[in-house]
N, C-alpha and C positions, 0 to 999 in steps of 0.2 A: 641750306636745308638738305641738299643732296649729300653733302659731307657728313652731316649728322646721321642721315639714313645709312650710309655706308659703314660708319663707325659702329652704329648700333647693331647692324647685321653681323659684322665681323666679330664683335664681342660676344654676341649671343651664340653664334655658331661655335666659336672657340670654347666657350664655357660648356656648351652641350657636349661637344666632343671630349673635352677634358673630364667631365663628370662621368660620361659613358665609359671612358677608359678605366675609371676607378673600379668598375665592375658592378654587377647587379646587387651585391650585398649593400654597397653604399647607397644605391638608389632605393632599395626596398626597406632598409632599416637605418634609422639615424641614431647612432651612438652619440654621446656628448661631444666627442671631438669632431664628428662629422657635422653635427648641428652648428658648431662654432665655425667650421670651414664654410658651410653654406651661407651663413650670415655675413662673414667677412668678404667672400667672393661677391655676393650681391652688392655690398657697399662699395667695393673697389670698382666694380663694373659700372656702377651708376655715375661715378665722377667723370671719367672720360666720355661717357655718352652725352653728358650735359654741357661739358666745357670743352669747346674745340681748341682752346689754347693749350690744353695738356696733350702732349704727343701720345698717340695711340699705344706706342710701344711701352710707355710708362704704366699704362693700365694693364698691359698683357703680362709684363714681367712678374709683378707680384702674384698674379693669378697662377702663372706657371710654377713659381716657387711654392705656393700653397698646395697645389695639386701634387707636386713632387714630394712635399713633406707629408701629405696625407698618404701617399703610396708607401713611403718609407715606414710610416707608423703602422700601416696595415700589415706590411711584411713582418715587422717586429712583433706585432700582436699574434701573428700565426706561429711565430717561432718561440715566443717566450710567454709562458703562462703568467709569470709574475708581472711582466710589463702590461699584459692584457688586463689583469686584475687591477693594477694601479691606474690605468688609463680609463677603463670602462666600468670598473667595479665588478661586483659579484651578484648573482641572483639572490633575492631575499625571500625566505619562506614567511608568508604572512598568515597562512592558515595551515594548521597541522592537526590531523585527526579530528576535524570538525571544530577545532577551537581557534579563535582569532588570537594571534600573537600581538598584543598591544605594543610591546616594545619595538617590534619590527615596523609597525605602522608609524609610530612616532619617529623612528630613525629615518624612514623614507618619506616623511611628511605626507603620508597618505591617510586621508580621513576615512572613517567607517562608511560614510555615505558613498564615497568614491569607490571603495572596495565592493560594496554591495551592488553598485551600478554596473561595475565590470563583470561581476558574477551573473547578474541578470542578463547581460548582453550575451553571455556564453550559455545561458539556459539553466542556471542554478538559482533557485529561489531562496535557499538557506545554506547554512554551513554544514549541516549534519551529513550530507552525502559527499563531502569533500575530504579526501585524504590529505592532499597537499595543494596549496595555491602559492605559486611563486611569482614574485615581481621580477621580471627579467631586466637585463641591463638597458634595454631599449625602451623600457616603460610599459611593455605589454605584460598582461597577466596570463600565466599558464595555469590551468586547472587540471588536477589529476584526481578523479573521483575514486571512491572505494570500489573494490572489485565487484561487489554486489550491485553497484549502481551503474556499471558500464553496460552498454548495449550488448546483447547476445550476438555473437558472430556466427556465420554459416558453418565454420569449422567446429565450433562448440556444439552446434546442433547436429553435426554429422551430415550436413547437406552439401552435396557436391555442386560446385559452381564452375562456370566457364569464363576464362579471362577474355574480355572483349577488346582490350588494348585501348590505345588513345584514339578517339575519333578524329578523322581527318575531314577538313572542310572542303567540300566540292563546289558549293554555290554559296556566295556571300552577297547578300543584298541584290540579287538578280544578276550577279556577275559569275560566270563560270571560271573556275580555277583549273585551267586545262593541264597545268603541270602536275597538280595533285591527282587528277583523273588518270593521266598517263602513267604517273609514277606508281599507282596502285595496280596498273594493268587492266583497267576497265575501258570498254569501248563506248562510244556515244550511244549505241543501241541499248546497252545496259542502263545507261543514265536515263534514256527515254522511258524505259520500262519502270524504273524506280520512281520517276516523276509521275507516271500514269497511275502507279499504285497509291500515290498520295493525292490523286485527283487533279494533277497539273499537266498542262500540255506543253509547257516550255520552262526551261530553267530560269527564265526571266520572271516567272511568277513566284519563284521561291525566294523567301527572305534568307533562309538558311537551310542547307542540306549537308549532312555529314554521314560518314560511313565508318564503321569500326572494322577491326581485323577479321571478324567472322562474317562480314558482309551485311550487317544490319544497318539500315539507313534511318536517319531521323530528319524530319522535314518540318519547317515552319513556313507556311505560305505567306505571301504578302497579303495585306488586308484587302486590297482590291481583288486579289485572286480568290480569297476565301468567301467573298460575297456571292 
């Protein structure tokens, strides 16, 4: 039993590290080749986990080869447009100027119901407001509305805005992130004042507290603190 536990932990950590080394692109988006890689690795890892008669190294070597092959393919895709198009395909325009392109739907084996479902998810009830809708190589649908249908921006309205930057978490679930507080140059006294302005006496009462570049804080108290 202990041997099985050790083999499982080793394989799991090995695969996690290997997939992590492939980069965030592989983790966040699955191209056809990456989906195949994931399925094969899962199958290869399950065999040595279940059968102690198979040397652990025999399970690790194929996984290393596959991860190396995936890395090589990723490099080739970044350097060759033709190779990338051959391996991953090209985006397909399924809606153009408010009209559904039936031929593209059939080519990608996408039903009209599936298309309308994806459009509703993105907030479009019909095709009339859509300039282009593209089916990306990872299966996601990108929608580009007509200019008249786009939300008005502050620049178009002539309204000046202030960049607030990326909010930094100071308190997470009642735990103070001291390195973030010190990194921004704030003192504990400042933190106490900010908590008091939100009706809290201690950072342990805060579920979340963030601050942006202009010093504006956002706070979500814990439920017991809000009562």
